One Martini backbone bead per residue (centre of mass of N, CA, C, O) as a GRO file, in nm:
protein
  290
    1MET     BB    1 -18.926 -14.063  -5.582
    2SER     BB    2 -18.727 -14.266  -5.745
    3GLN     BB    3 -18.450 -14.497  -5.618
    4ASP     BB    4 -18.437 -14.827  -5.725
    5SER     BB    5 -18.488 -14.798  -6.014
    6SER     BB    6 -18.452 -14.821  -6.356
    7LEU     BB    7 -18.380 -14.636  -6.644
    8PRO     BB    8 -18.416 -14.577  -6.951
    9GLN     BB    9 -18.181 -14.509  -7.217
   10THR     BB   10 -18.324 -14.213  -7.397
   11ASN     BB   11 -18.148 -13.916  -7.369
   12GLY     BB   12 -17.846 -13.909  -7.517
   13TYR     BB   13 -17.623 -13.985  -7.326
   14PHE     BB   14 -17.280 -14.053  -7.435
   15LEU     BB   15 -17.219 -14.131  -7.151
   16ASP     BB   16 -17.183 -14.340  -6.887
   17PRO     BB   17 -17.393 -14.298  -6.605
   18GLU     BB   18 -17.266 -14.566  -6.437
   19SER     BB   19 -16.976 -14.479  -6.418
   20ALA     BB   20 -16.705 -14.417  -6.221
   21ALA     BB   21 -16.562 -14.215  -6.404
   22GLU     BB   22 -16.799 -14.022  -6.443
   23MET     BB   23 -16.843 -13.956  -6.150
   24ALA     BB   24 -16.566 -13.829  -6.100
   25ARG     BB   25 -16.594 -13.607  -6.315
   26LEU     BB   26 -16.848 -13.470  -6.188
   27ILE     BB   27 -16.738 -13.397  -5.919
   28ASN     BB   28 -16.517 -13.212  -6.033
   29LEU     BB   29 -16.701 -13.023  -6.208
   30ASP     BB   30 -16.872 -12.916  -5.975
   31ARG     BB   31 -16.642 -12.782  -5.814
   32LEU     BB   32 -16.537 -12.597  -6.041
   33THR     BB   33 -16.798 -12.442  -6.105
   34THR     BB   34 -16.864 -12.326  -5.823
   35ARG     BB   35 -16.595 -12.181  -5.783
   36GLY     BB   36 -16.618 -11.997  -6.044
   37MET     BB   37 -16.904 -11.866  -5.935
   38GLY     BB   38 -16.877 -11.824  -5.602
   39GLY     BB   39 -17.108 -12.039  -5.574
   40PRO     BB   40 -17.420 -12.196  -5.582
   41LEU     BB   41 -17.580 -11.881  -5.565
   42ALA     BB   42 -17.443 -11.696  -5.740
   43GLY     BB   43 -17.626 -11.393  -5.849
   44LEU     BB   44 -17.857 -11.411  -5.678
   45PRO     BB   45 -18.099 -11.283  -5.522
   46GLY     BB   46 -18.142 -11.239  -5.178
   47THR     BB   47 -18.479 -11.262  -5.208
   48VAL     BB   48 -18.486 -11.549  -5.274
   49ALA     BB   49 -18.653 -11.817  -5.243
   50LEU     BB   50 -18.574 -12.155  -5.045
   51SER     BB   51 -18.775 -12.382  -4.962
   52HIS     BB   52 -18.775 -12.506  -5.268
   53VAL     BB   53 -18.544 -12.719  -5.444
   54LEU     BB   54 -18.417 -12.787  -5.782
   55ASP     BB   55 -18.211 -13.044  -5.946
   56ILE     BB   56 -18.117 -13.102  -6.272
   57ALA     BB   57 -17.911 -13.329  -6.327
   58CYS     BB   58 -17.723 -13.393  -6.048
   59GLY     BB   59 -17.579 -13.639  -6.014
   60PRO     BB   60 -17.379 -13.666  -5.721
   61GLY     BB   61 -17.495 -13.384  -5.559
   62GLY     BB   62 -17.321 -13.133  -5.483
   63TRP     BB   63 -17.517 -12.884  -5.513
   64VAL     BB   64 -17.734 -12.980  -5.318
   65LEU     BB   65 -17.550 -13.006  -5.067
   66ASP     BB   66 -17.455 -12.716  -5.057
   67VAL     BB   67 -17.734 -12.586  -5.020
   68ALA     BB   68 -17.834 -12.755  -4.779
   69PHE     BB   69 -17.612 -12.670  -4.584
   70ALA     BB   70 -17.652 -12.348  -4.607
   71HIS     BB   71 -17.991 -12.428  -4.604
   72PRO     BB   72 -18.160 -12.586  -4.355
   73GLU     BB   73 -18.455 -12.462  -4.432
   74SER     BB   74 -18.433 -12.633  -4.683
   75GLU     BB   75 -18.564 -12.814  -4.971
   76VAL     BB   76 -18.344 -13.040  -5.154
   77ALA     BB   77 -18.358 -13.157  -5.488
   78GLY     BB   78 -18.258 -13.447  -5.689
   79ILE     BB   79 -18.223 -13.539  -6.040
   80ASP     BB   80 -18.175 -13.855  -6.225
   81VAL     BB   81 -18.094 -14.128  -6.454
   82SER     BB   82 -17.885 -14.237  -6.241
   83THR     BB   83 -17.847 -14.483  -6.015
   84THR     BB   84 -17.554 -14.436  -5.913
   85MET     BB   85 -17.582 -14.132  -5.845
   86ILE     BB   86 -17.823 -14.154  -5.643
   87HIS     BB   87 -17.695 -14.339  -5.438
   88TYR     BB   88 -17.452 -14.164  -5.378
   89ALA     BB   89 -17.606 -13.905  -5.287
   90ASN     BB   90 -17.760 -14.039  -5.053
   91ALA     BB   91 -17.507 -14.130  -4.900
   92ARG     BB   92 -17.390 -13.850  -4.853
   93ALA     BB   93 -17.629 -13.734  -4.692
   94ARG     BB   94 -17.607 -13.935  -4.460
   95SER     BB   95 -17.301 -13.899  -4.384
   96GLN     BB   96 -17.354 -13.569  -4.347
   97GLN     BB   97 -17.629 -13.509  -4.220
   98ILE     BB   98 -17.844 -13.420  -4.463
   99GLY     BB   99 -18.189 -13.398  -4.433
  100ASN     BB  100 -18.264 -13.169  -4.678
  101ALA     BB  101 -18.170 -13.396  -4.881
  102SER     BB  102 -18.277 -13.527  -5.207
  103PHE     BB  103 -18.304 -13.831  -5.423
  104GLY     BB  104 -18.405 -13.910  -5.772
  105LEU     BB  105 -18.546 -14.074  -6.029
  106MET     BB  106 -18.528 -13.891  -6.347
  107ASP     BB  107 -18.643 -13.788  -6.668
  108ALA     BB  108 -18.600 -13.477  -6.829
  109THR     BB  109 -18.740 -13.567  -7.116
  110HIS     BB  110 -18.980 -13.569  -6.929
  111PRO     BB  111 -19.214 -13.532  -6.733
  112LEU     BB  112 -19.240 -13.404  -6.426
  113ASP     BB  113 -19.293 -13.550  -6.089
  114PHE     BB  114 -19.453 -13.269  -6.030
  115ALA     BB  115 -19.620 -13.024  -5.901
  116ASP     BB  116 -19.749 -12.747  -5.915
  117ASN     BB  117 -19.584 -12.506  -5.748
  118SER     BB  118 -19.317 -12.641  -5.582
  119PHE     BB  119 -19.094 -12.418  -5.648
  120ASP     BB  120 -18.839 -12.158  -5.625
  121LEU     BB  121 -18.596 -12.337  -5.751
  122VAL     BB  122 -18.447 -12.415  -6.077
  123ASN     BB  123 -18.169 -12.626  -6.161
  124GLY     BB  124 -17.914 -12.621  -6.435
  125ARG     BB  125 -17.630 -12.822  -6.554
  126PHE     BB  126 -17.527 -12.924  -6.850
  127LEU     BB  127 -17.778 -13.022  -7.042
  128ILE     BB  128 -17.628 -13.048  -7.327
  129GLY     BB  129 -17.550 -13.358  -7.275
  130PHE     BB  130 -17.883 -13.455  -7.352
  131LEU     BB  131 -18.010 -13.228  -7.514
  132THR     BB  132 -18.207 -13.135  -7.754
  133ARG     BB  133 -18.364 -12.897  -7.924
  134ALA     BB  134 -18.651 -13.031  -7.866
  135ASN     BB  135 -18.613 -13.052  -7.542
  136TRP     BB  136 -18.600 -12.763  -7.426
  137PRO     BB  137 -18.891 -12.643  -7.424
  138PRO     BB  138 -19.035 -12.862  -7.244
  139LEU     BB  139 -18.851 -12.831  -6.999
  140LEU     BB  140 -18.906 -12.521  -6.948
  141ARG     BB  141 -19.206 -12.559  -6.908
  142GLU     BB  142 -19.171 -12.743  -6.660
  143GLY     BB  143 -19.026 -12.534  -6.491
  144LEU     BB  144 -19.261 -12.334  -6.487
  145ARG     BB  145 -19.476 -12.521  -6.360
  146VAL     BB  146 -19.310 -12.602  -6.083
  147LEU     BB  147 -19.316 -12.312  -6.029
  148ARG     BB  148 -19.356 -12.046  -5.855
  149PRO     BB  149 -19.451 -11.746  -5.835
  150GLY     BB  150 -19.124 -11.592  -5.871
  151GLY     BB  151 -18.960 -11.803  -5.967
  152ILE     BB  152 -18.648 -11.978  -6.059
  153MET     BB  153 -18.459 -12.024  -6.359
  154ARG     BB  154 -18.136 -12.201  -6.380
  155LEU     BB  155 -17.859 -12.176  -6.614
  156THR     BB  156 -17.567 -12.379  -6.699
  157GLU     BB  157 -17.322 -12.322  -6.974
  158THR     BB  158 -17.131 -12.462  -7.248
  159ASP     BB  159 -16.949 -12.468  -7.576
  160VAL     BB  160 -16.654 -12.550  -7.465
  161PRO     BB  161 -16.389 -12.699  -7.298
  162GLY     BB  162 -16.178 -12.489  -7.445
  163ILE     BB  163 -15.917 -12.237  -7.462
  164THR     BB  164 -15.595 -12.286  -7.623
  165SER     BB  165 -15.239 -12.340  -7.697
  166SER     BB  166 -15.326 -12.636  -7.779
  167PRO     BB  167 -15.363 -12.829  -8.057
  168ALA     BB  168 -15.461 -13.090  -7.927
  169PHE     BB  169 -15.691 -12.968  -7.756
  170GLN     BB  170 -15.844 -12.853  -8.000
  171ARG     BB  171 -15.894 -13.122  -8.139
  172TYR     BB  172 -16.055 -13.243  -7.907
  173CYS     BB  173 -16.285 -13.035  -7.924
  174ASP     BB  174 -16.373 -13.104  -8.215
  175LEU     BB  175 -16.450 -13.403  -8.142
  176THR     BB  176 -16.664 -13.356  -7.927
  177THR     BB  177 -16.860 -13.186  -8.106
  178ALA     BB  178 -16.892 -13.400  -8.332
  179LEU     BB  179 -17.002 -13.623  -8.152
  180TYR     BB  180 -17.244 -13.481  -8.043
  181ALA     BB  181 -17.377 -13.426  -8.325
  182SER     BB  182 -17.392 -13.751  -8.405
  183TYR     BB  183 -17.635 -13.854  -8.197
  184ALA     BB  184 -17.836 -13.621  -8.314
  185ASP     BB  185 -18.059 -13.471  -8.472
  186GLY     BB  186 -18.068 -13.147  -8.364
  187ARG     BB  187 -17.869 -13.086  -8.116
  188SER     BB  188 -17.722 -12.850  -8.225
  189PHE     BB  189 -17.689 -12.481  -8.242
  190SER     BB  190 -17.472 -12.479  -8.438
  191ALA     BB  191 -17.365 -12.370  -8.755
  192ASP     BB  192 -17.063 -12.554  -8.761
  193GLY     BB  193 -17.000 -12.766  -8.505
  194LYS     BB  194 -16.768 -12.624  -8.304
  195THR     BB  195 -17.012 -12.605  -8.111
  196TYR     BB  196 -17.298 -12.617  -7.919
  197GLY     BB  197 -17.467 -12.323  -7.911
  198ILE     BB  198 -17.625 -12.249  -7.630
  199ILE     BB  199 -17.568 -11.964  -7.508
  200PRO     BB  200 -17.731 -11.777  -7.721
  201MET     BB  201 -18.018 -11.944  -7.634
  202LEU     BB  202 -18.108 -11.907  -7.340
  203GLU     BB  203 -18.274 -11.645  -7.343
  204PRO     BB  204 -18.484 -11.722  -7.569
  205LEU     BB  205 -18.587 -11.984  -7.433
  206LEU     BB  206 -18.695 -11.852  -7.176
  207THR     BB  207 -18.886 -11.655  -7.313
  208ASP     BB  208 -19.057 -11.864  -7.472
  209ALA     BB  209 -19.149 -12.016  -7.199
  210GLY     BB  210 -19.227 -11.736  -6.998
  211PHE     BB  211 -19.003 -11.577  -6.897
  212VAL     BB  212 -18.867 -11.318  -6.691
  213GLU     BB  213 -18.613 -11.130  -6.607
  214ILE     BB  214 -18.349 -11.169  -6.774
  215GLN     BB  215 -18.031 -11.309  -6.669
  216ARG     BB  216 -17.660 -11.272  -6.667
  217LYS     BB  217 -17.345 -11.475  -6.613
  218ASP     BB  218 -17.007 -11.472  -6.663
  219HIS     BB  219 -16.743 -11.719  -6.690
  220SER     BB  220 -16.380 -11.757  -6.601
  221VAL     BB  221 -16.124 -12.006  -6.626
  222ASP     BB  222 -15.786 -12.029  -6.537
  223PHE     BB  223 -15.578 -12.310  -6.679
  224SER     BB  224 -15.298 -12.236  -6.666
  225ALA     BB  225 -14.995 -12.264  -6.591
  226GLY     BB  226 -15.009 -12.270  -6.228
  227LYS     BB  227 -15.292 -12.276  -6.177
  228GLU     BB  228 -15.537 -12.386  -5.977
  229SER     BB  229 -15.696 -12.539  -6.241
  230TRP     BB  230 -15.499 -12.695  -6.416
  231ALA     BB  231 -15.501 -12.998  -6.333
  232GLU     BB  232 -15.809 -13.048  -6.319
  233ILE     BB  233 -15.895 -12.972  -6.613
  234CYS     BB  234 -15.691 -13.145  -6.764
  235GLU     BB  235 -15.775 -13.416  -6.647
  236ALA     BB  236 -16.080 -13.408  -6.719
  237ASN     BB  237 -16.020 -13.408  -7.033
  238VAL     BB  238 -15.872 -13.676  -7.043
  239VAL     BB  239 -16.107 -13.845  -6.944
  240VAL     BB  240 -16.307 -13.776  -7.168
  241PHE     BB  241 -16.133 -13.876  -7.405
  242THR     BB  242 -16.123 -14.170  -7.298
  243LEU     BB  243 -16.439 -14.222  -7.284
  244ILE     BB  244 -16.472 -14.147  -7.617
  245LYS     BB  245 -16.295 -14.335  -7.792
  246ASP     BB  246 -16.500 -14.554  -7.905
  247ALA     BB  247 -16.694 -14.354  -8.032
  248LEU     BB  248 -16.501 -14.220  -8.228
  249ILE     BB  249 -16.427 -14.477  -8.382
  250SER     BB  250 -16.719 -14.577  -8.463
  251LYS     BB  251 -16.768 -14.283  -8.613
  252HIS     BB  252 -16.503 -14.209  -8.778
  253LEU     BB  253 -16.329 -13.959  -8.640
  254ILE     BB  254 -16.102 -14.179  -8.559
  255THR     BB  255 -15.826 -14.350  -8.504
  256GLN     BB  256 -15.646 -14.536  -8.299
  257GLN     BB  257 -15.370 -14.410  -8.363
  258ALA     BB  258 -15.455 -14.112  -8.358
  259PHE     BB  259 -15.550 -14.110  -8.073
  260GLU     BB  260 -15.284 -14.181  -7.932
  261ASP     BB  261 -15.124 -13.943  -8.047
  262LEU     BB  262 -15.308 -13.718  -7.936
  263LEU     BB  263 -15.290 -13.790  -7.632
  264MET     BB  264 -14.987 -13.753  -7.608
  265ARG     BB  265 -14.978 -13.448  -7.699
  266MET     BB  266 -15.177 -13.351  -7.483
  267HIS     BB  267 -15.000 -13.424  -7.238
  268ILE     BB  268 -14.754 -13.246  -7.315
  269GLU     BB  269 -14.895 -12.954  -7.365
  270ILE     BB  270 -15.051 -12.918  -7.083
  271ARG     BB  271 -14.753 -12.954  -6.917
  272SER     BB  272 -14.648 -12.701  -6.999
  273ASP     BB  273 -14.524 -12.386  -6.895
  274ASP     BB  274 -14.683 -12.232  -7.161
  275PHE     BB  275 -14.962 -12.293  -7.093
  276GLN     BB  276 -15.289 -12.193  -7.219
  277GLY     BB  277 -15.619 -12.142  -7.044
  278ARG     BB  278 -15.988 -12.136  -7.106
  279TRP     BB  279 -16.303 -12.147  -6.922
  280ASN     BB  280 -16.628 -12.092  -7.055
  281TYR     BB  281 -16.927 -11.975  -6.885
  282THR     BB  282 -17.298 -11.960  -6.835
  283THR     BB  283 -17.551 -11.772  -6.661
  284VAL     BB  284 -17.910 -11.815  -6.671
  285TRP     BB  285 -18.212 -11.625  -6.565
  286GLY     BB  286 -18.561 -11.662  -6.470
  287THR     BB  287 -18.902 -11.558  -6.415
  288LYS     BB  288 -19.198 -11.621  -6.290
  289PRO     BB  289 -19.484 -11.498  -6.321
  290LEU     BB  290 -19.729 -11.349  -6.106
   0.00000   0.00000   0.00000
């Protein structure tokens, strides 16, 4: 896997994958997601082999490092399109002396640079951030190809940033899904553009790719006022809103003044003592036939 050269930005990820703010957001998102799932491998059968594991679009590498630390007998690899993320992840692996974790540059919208039957588990979380509808089938076929017979492809996705009692937060959610849909024709699976629409599609996509024994597990994180994840999830969404400000304005989805007003209202509403919020996401996995 390449580790030192840069890849062309062709995969449609509409946040800057090289920015420090995006890295900090992804580190936080990774921690929140794993905690809400009950652990990095929660839900998988205890009999699944873990000799060789791959994480697609690994970002700063948190999931890879968690699995590698818990399973020192495994070789765990992460790939991402961002040079900054890969350098950071490799530095973390060295500093934590986790020798069975490795990271390399690779664009998951192209054929994966791995041999057939290389992995026991292929993991991907929030791939909706850069995949179009047309990208999903070839990536899942690549997952099937690089898995050994009996290996598992595991996907974790969400359809909206959250469902809350805050009108400003819900307007922010509408803007993020509208921006997402604006970046490429045929990106969203949603019928009305108000969600990403990926969760209902995970099982049929895996089935169409050739996977069998499809299973799913739903997750729900309460980030209402006073809950453990309240500050983390609210702050993460404020960061996202700030990061996409210029894109929203350039796409004429909101004006500068309306953005500033909405951001101020969002700050006030999510910090109120009666704020209620839920973040729902789903994990679906399938097995490569023997």
